[in-house]
C-alpha positions as CSV (number, residue, x, y, z in Angstrom):
1,X,64.1,104.3,54.9
2,X,61.8,105.9,52.3
3,X,58.9,105.5,54.6
4,X,60.8,107.2,57.5
5,X,61.8,110.1,55.2
6,X,58.2,110.5,54.1
7,X,57.2,110.9,57.7
8,X,60.3,113.0,58.8
9,X,62.1,114.5,55.9
10,X,65.0,115.8,58.0
11,X,65.8,112.4,59.5
12,X,69.5,111.7,59.7
13,X,70.9,108.3,58.6
14,X,73.7,106.5,60.3
15,X,75.1,103.1,59.2
16,X,75.1,100.6,62.1
17,X,78.6,99.5,63.0
18,X,77.9,96.4,65.2
19,X,81.5,95.9,66.3
20,X,81.8,99.5,67.4
21,X,78.5,99.5,69.2
22,X,79.5,96.4,71.2
23,X,82.9,98.0,72.0
24,X,81.1,101.2,73.2
25,X,78.7,99.1,75.3
26,X,81.7,97.4,76.9
27,X,83.4,100.8,77.6
28,X,80.1,102.0,79.2
29,X,80.1,98.9,81.3
30,X,83.4,99.9,82.8
31,X,81.8,103.1,84.0
32,X,79.4,101.1,86.1
33,X,82.2,99.6,88.2
34,X,81.4,102.3,90.7
35,X,78.0,100.6,91.2
36,X,79.2,96.9,91.2
37,X,82.3,94.8,90.5
38,X,80.0,92.4,88.5
39,X,79.0,94.2,85.3
40,X,78.3,92.8,81.8
41,X,77.2,94.0,78.5
42,X,74.0,92.5,77.1
43,X,74.1,93.5,73.4
44,X,72.7,95.2,71.5
45,X,71.8,97.9,73.9
46,X,71.7,96.8,77.6
47,X,74.0,96.6,80.6
48,X,73.6,94.4,83.6
49,X,75.1,94.9,87.0
50,X,74.8,92.6,90.1
51,X,73.7,94.8,93.0
52,X,72.7,92.1,95.5
53,X,69.2,91.8,96.8
54,X,69.8,89.9,100.0
55,X,67.9,91.0,103.1
56,X,70.5,91.7,105.8
57,X,69.9,91.0,109.4
58,X,68.9,94.1,111.3
59,X,67.8,96.0,108.2
60,X,64.2,96.8,107.7
61,X,62.6,96.2,104.3
62,X,62.3,100.0,103.8
63,X,66.0,100.3,104.2
64,X,66.7,97.7,101.5
65,X,64.2,99.4,99.1
66,X,65.7,102.8,99.8
67,X,69.2,101.4,99.1
68,X,68.0,99.9,95.8
69,X,66.3,103.2,94.8
70,X,69.5,105.0,95.5
71,X,71.5,102.6,93.3
72,X,69.0,103.0,90.5
73,X,69.2,106.9,90.6
74,X,73.0,106.8,90.9
75,X,73.2,104.5,87.9
76,X,70.7,106.6,85.9
77,X,72.5,109.9,86.7
78,X,75.9,108.4,85.9
79,X,74.8,107.3,82.5
80,X,73.0,110.6,81.9
81,X,76.3,112.5,82.7
82,X,78.0,110.3,80.1
83,X,75.4,111.5,77.5
84,X,73.1,108.4,77.6
85,X,69.4,108.3,78.1
86,X,68.8,105.2,80.1
87,X,65.9,103.3,81.7
88,X,67.2,101.5,84.8
89,X,65.4,98.6,86.3
90,X,66.3,96.5,89.4
91,X,64.8,93.1,89.3
92,X,65.5,89.5,90.4
93,X,67.1,88.5,87.1
94,X,68.6,90.4,84.1
95,X,66.2,89.2,81.5
96,X,63.2,90.5,83.5
97,X,64.9,93.8,84.1
98,X,65.7,94.1,80.4
99,X,62.2,93.3,79.3
100,X,60.7,95.8,81.7
101,X,63.2,98.5,80.8
102,X,62.6,98.1,77.0
103,X,58.8,97.8,77.1
104,X,57.8,99.5,80.4
105,X,59.5,102.7,79.6
106,X,60.3,103.9,83.1
107,X,63.1,103.4,85.7
108,X,61.8,101.4,88.7
109,X,62.6,98.8,91.3
110,X,60.7,95.6,91.1
111,X,60.3,94.2,94.6
112,X,61.8,90.7,95.1
113,X,59.4,88.0,93.8
114,X,57.2,90.5,91.9
115,X,58.7,89.9,88.4
116,X,55.6,88.0,87.2
117,X,53.3,90.9,88.2
118,X,55.6,93.5,86.6
119,X,55.8,91.5,83.3
120,X,52.1,90.6,83.2
121,X,50.7,93.5,81.1
122,X,53.7,93.7,78.6
123,X,53.2,92.3,75.1
124,X,54.6,88.9,74.2
125,X,57.3,90.7,72.1
126,X,58.9,91.7,75.4
127,X,60.0,88.1,76.0
128,X,62.5,88.3,73.1
129,X,61.2,85.1,71.5
130,X,62.4,84.1,68.0
131,X,59.9,84.8,65.3
132,X,58.6,81.2,64.9
133,X,57.8,80.9,68.6
134,X,56.3,84.3,68.8
135,X,54.1,83.6,65.7
136,X,53.0,80.3,67.2
137,X,51.8,82.0,70.4
138,X,50.1,84.9,68.6
139,X,48.4,82.2,66.4
140,X,46.9,80.9,69.6
141,X,45.4,84.3,70.2
142,X,47.8,85.3,73.0
143,X,48.9,89.0,73.2
144,X,50.2,89.6,76.7
145,X,52.8,87.9,78.9
146,X,50.1,87.2,81.6
147,X,48.2,85.0,79.0
148,X,51.4,83.1,78.2
149,X,52.2,82.6,81.9
150,X,48.8,81.1,82.5
151,X,49.5,78.2,80.1
152,X,50.5,74.8,81.7
153,X,54.2,74.3,81.8
154,X,54.0,70.7,80.4
155,X,52.3,72.0,77.2
156,X,55.0,74.6,76.7
157,X,57.8,72.0,77.0
158,X,56.3,69.7,74.4
159,X,55.3,72.3,71.9
160,X,58.0,74.9,72.1
161,X,61.1,73.2,73.5
162,X,63.9,74.8,75.6
163,X,63.3,78.4,74.2
164,X,59.7,78.3,75.2
165,X,60.4,76.8,78.6
166,X,62.9,79.5,79.4
167,X,60.5,82.3,78.3
168,X,57.6,80.6,80.2
169,X,59.7,80.4,83.3
170,X,60.5,84.1,83.1
171,X,56.9,85.0,82.4
172,X,55.9,83.1,85.6
173,X,58.5,84.9,87.6
174,X,60.4,81.8,88.3
175,X,63.7,82.6,86.6
176,X,66.9,81.9,88.4
177,X,69.3,84.8,88.4
178,X,72.3,84.0,86.4
179,X,75.8,84.7,87.7
180,X,77.5,87.7,86.2
181,X,81.2,87.4,85.6
182,X,83.1,90.3,87.3
183,X,84.2,92.8,84.7
184,X,87.9,92.7,83.8
185,X,89.7,95.0,81.4
186,X,92.1,93.4,79.0
187,X,94.4,96.4,78.9
188,X,97.1,96.9,81.5
189,X,96.2,99.0,84.5
190,X,97.9,102.4,84.5
191,X,98.2,104.7,87.4
192,X,99.5,108.3,87.3
193,X,100.1,110.9,89.9
194,X,100.7,114.7,89.5
């Protein structure tokens, strides 16, 4: 705090209320029901929505990419109208999208199967590894996800366990999309008409 005030004397301080932040994130997830019925909060600061990436018969690839870009812009504008600055990424799995949104800095659509390429130049920190595993990889001289992805899978399993295997699978673009539970509100539904 002292270092921050030395750099920016007018900095405003706010105490983090984790429970309130999670509640706010869940309330914000409800606003994305216009985009998808399957929406979930990914604390501390992310939302994920299933938008479906299946190639439908009769649709050209450009049509699918255009639809995904429209969903991206619609989501970004919805969040902006609610007072939030958001980076929106559409990818094959939520963890890849979250890493690219946090570390890539721009809203974009990652074409199906291109997660590995999109992650390649990001730093290892983007994988969200716990400190011991991150320090181990950095001790090996690795800095970027592409370097980690190039390591043999067998060596990752024996040296890093399940956490390392999951991160390595993501780095190689081989993650399996997880199912997102459809959002449900615990409060009773209320309707009114004037």
